[in-house]
N, C-alpha and C positions, 0 to 999 in steps of 0.2 A: 924340074918335075913338079906337077901339081900335087896338092895334098890328097891323100887317099880319101875316098868316100866312105864314111863310117856310118853304117846303119845303126839304129837303136839296138837291134839284136846283136850285132857284132860288138858294140860298145859294152853291153851288159855282160856278154860272155867273156870278153877279154880284159876289161878294165875294172870290173867291180869285185868287191870282196866275196867270200864264199856265201855269205847270207843273201847275196843278190843273184845267185846263180840257180840253176835247176828250175824248180817249180815257180819261183818268184820271177825269174827271167821270162818264162813262158807266160805267166800272168800279165806281166807288163806288155808282152807282145799281143795278148788278147785284148787288153785295154787299148793298145794302139790301133788294132783292127776296128774296134768299136768307134774310136775317134775318126778313122777314115770314113766309116759309114755315116756317122753323124755329120761330119764336115760336108760330105756330098749332099746330104739332104738339106743342110742349112743353106748351101749355095743355091739349091734349086727349089727352095721351099715355096716361093710364090708360084713357080711354074707347076709344082706338084699339088697345089692347093692344101698345103699343110701349115699355112699361117693361121693365126687366130686361135680360138678356144675350142677345147674338146667337148665341153659341156659337163665336165666333172670337176671335183675339187680334190686336193690332196689333204693329208692329215693336218697341215698347217691352216687349212681353210682357204687356201689360195686356189683360184681357178686354174685348172691345168690347160696349158696350151698343147696343141697337137704335137709340136716338136718335143715338149716335155715328155709326153707319153711315149713317143717314138724312141727318144734317147734312153729312157728307162728300160724299155723293152729290149733294146739292143744290148745294153750292158748286162741285163739279166740273162738273156739267151746265149750270149757268148761265154758266160762264166758258170752256168748252173750245172754243166755236164762234164767238165774237164777233169774232175778229180783233184783240183788244186785248192778248192775252197770247202769250208764246212759251214759257212753262213755268210749272208750279205745284209747290208742295211742301205736303203735308198731313201732319199728325201721324199720321193713320190709314193711311198708305201707306209701304211700305218704301223705295221709290225716288222720285226726282223724276218729275214727270208731264209728258211732252212733249205738245204740242198735236197732235191727230190730223192726219195728212197731208191729209185731205180738207178741212180748214179752213185759212184763211189765218192767219198768225201776226202778232203785234203787237210792241209795244215794251217790254212790261212783264212782270215776274215777280211772281206772287202766292204768298206763303207764308202758311199759316194753320193754326190749331188750330180745327177746325170746332165742337167743343163742349168748352170748358174746364170743369173741375169736374164732369165727368159722373158721378163717383162719388156725387154728391149728387142725381142725377136722381130716384131712386125715393123720396126723402124730401122732395121739393118745395122744395129749397133753390136759391137763385139760381145760375145757370150763365151761360155766355157763349161768344162766338166772338171769337178774336183774329186779326188779319191784318196783314201788312206788304206793301209794294209797292216793288220795285226797278226801275230801268231796265235793259234788256238791255245787256250789255257790248259786243256786236257786232251791229249791226242787220242785218248780212248773214247771220248765223247763225240757224238756226231755233230754237235753244234748247239749252243745254248745262248740265251740272252746275256749271260755273264761274259761270254766271249766277246760280245759286242759293246757292252757298256764299259769302255776302257778310257783312261786318260791318254792324251796325245803323246805323253812321254813314253808310252809302251808301243808306239808305232814302229814298225820295222821299215816302212817306206811310205811315201806320199807323193802326190803330184797333181798336176792339172793339165788340161788341154785347152788351148785358147783358139777360138774360131774367129779370126779377124781377116785382115788383108792376106795373111797366110795362116796356116794351121800349125801350131807349135805344141809339142809335148814336152813338159818340164817335170822333172822328177828328182827325188833323192832317195837313196837306200842307205843313208847314213854317212856316206863319204862324198860330200860335195853335192851341189845342185847343177844339173846338166839339162840343156835344152836342145831339142831336135825339131827341125822344120820339115814339114811334109812337102816333098817334091811330087806334085800331082802327075807329072809326066811318067814317072817310074813307080809311083804308088808307095814310096818308102819315106820314113822319117830319117833324115840325115843330121848328124851332129853339126850344130852351128854355134852353140854357146856352151863351152865347157867350163866347169867350176865358176858358176855365176855367183857374184857377191854383191851385196849392197855397197854402192860407192861410199867413200868416207864422207864426202860432202853431199848432203841430200839436196834435191831440187824441188820436190813437190809435197803438198799435203792434200789429202783427198777426204773431204768431209761434206756432207749435205748441209750446207749452211741455211737452207730453207727451213730446217728444223731447229735452228739454234735457240729460239725462244723456248723450246721444250726441254732443253738440256739443263742439268743442275748447274749451280753457280761455279763450281770448280771447273767444269767442262767449258763453260762460257769464258772463264778467265784464261784457260789454256788456249782457246781459239783466238782470243785477243793477243796472246803472246806469240802465236804462230804468225799472225798478220803483221807484227811489228818488231819483235825482238831478234829472231834468228839471223845470223850472218853466215854465209851469204843469204840474202833474202829469198824466201821460198815463194813459189807460185802455186795457186790453187788449180788442181786438175781433178775433176770428179765425173766419172762416167756413169756410176750407179750400177756397174757390173763388177762384182767383187773380184773375179779373176782378172779382168782387164785393169782395174785400178792397182791390184797387187802386182801384176806383171810389169806395168810401167814403172812403179816405184822400185821394183827389184832391179830394173835396168838402170834407172837414173837416180835412185835414192829418194826416200820420202816415207810418209806414213799414211796409211789408210785407217779411218776410224768410223765405227758405227756405235755411238754411245747409247745408253738407255735413254728413253724419252717417255712422254706421257702415254703414247699408244703402245710402246714396247718398253716397259720399265726394265726388263732384263735384256734389252737389245733385241735385234732381229736375226742375227747370224746364228746358225745352228752350230753347236759346239762340236759334235761328234764327227760330222762329215764335211764341215766347211772350215771352221776356225781351227780345230786341232791339226788337220793336215797342212794348212797354210802356215800355222805357227811352227810346225816341224820343218817345213821348207825354209822359213825365215831364219830359224836358228842355225840351220846348216849353211846358210848364206851369210852368216855374220849379223843377222838381225834379231828381232825379238817380237813376240806376240803376247799381249796382256789383256786382261779384262778391266784394267784400270787399277787393280789391286795386286794381282799375282799373275804368274805365267799361265797362259792358256793351256800349256802342256801339262800342268799339274792339277788341273780340274777334272775330277772323275764325274762323268755325266750320270745323273739319276734317272734319266729317261732318254729314249732314242732321239727325240726331236727337241731336246733342251736348247734353249736360246741363251746367248751370252753377249754382253757388250764386247766389242773387239777394237783393239788398237794394235796395229801390226806394221812392221817395216823397219826402218833404220833404228837401231837400238837406242841411241841418245834421245830421239824424239819420242819414242814410246816410254822410256823411263821418265821423261819430263811430264807425260800425262799422269803417271802414277804419283809424281810429286805434287801436281796440282790437285788431283782428286783426293790425296791424302791429307790435304790441309784442312 
C-alpha cells in the first residue's frame, strides 16, 4: 500500500502540538494560499508583463519590482480580515500594519518578506517568501509597534516558501522543521520532508566572495579557513537569494553568510522578518544563526527594518565564525 497523501492542513491538525492548532493552523493555510498565488504569477510573470520595476522604492531605498508589490499585496489582503492577526510587518512597507478597524483582531503578529531575492526575478533564478509569527503581548490591545519589535527567541512559528523548479513550504512551530511540496495538479501542498535536519557533515559554504576585500580581517581569515581547513572539503555555492541558499544548506549542510562591509557595515539582511525567522528554523533543525557575536534569536530589534550581519546554518561552521571574529 502506498503512503498516505498528507496535506499541510492535515499535518498541522494531526501532528502538531496545541500551540500550532486553531488560529495558527488556519494562518498557515492562508499563507499557503498566498504562496500558491505568488507561485502562479512567478511562473507566468513574463507572459503577464509583471517582470521589471514598478517605478517606486521601498523603505530600504530599493526599487520595487512588480512582483514585489504583487506578493506584498497578496500577503496583506489574505490576512487583514481573518480575525487571526492584530498587526503585520512587511519589508515593502515603511511602518507596521494595523488591522483595519472594520475587522476583528486576533492573537498573532505576522512579519514577512513577501519576495526575497527579487533582484533575481528577471533572470528566472529561485526566489522565496519568509515569515515569522509572534503572539501578541497584550490580548486587550488591538496591536502596537511593541508587539512587532520582538527578538526571534519569542517567535512561535516561522517558515519560508521557495519558488524554484517546484514550490515548497517549509515551517516550524517549535517541534521540528517540515517541508511540503506543491502539487500543481491538485493545488495542494503535500508532506515531502518531515523533520528536516542539517546533516552532520556539511557540504557547502555560501558567501559573496566578490565583496571579500570589503570584509574585516577576521572575516577574511575565516574565508581562508573555509577554503582550506575543513574536512571533508567544502564547495562554494552562492545564489544570492537568501531563501535558496538557506534551503540548499539545510538539505545538504553548510553555512550562509552576509557579513558587514563598507556599503552595509551592519550587514544587509533584515533582522525582524528575514534573519530572525530563518535562525528560528535553523535552531529547530539542529543548526544555528549568529551575527558573528551572539545568537540572532537573542537580538531585540530597535526598528522594524534593522539590518544585521548574518551567519546561519550548520552549528559548527557558524560557531567557527564567532571564534574568528572574536579574535
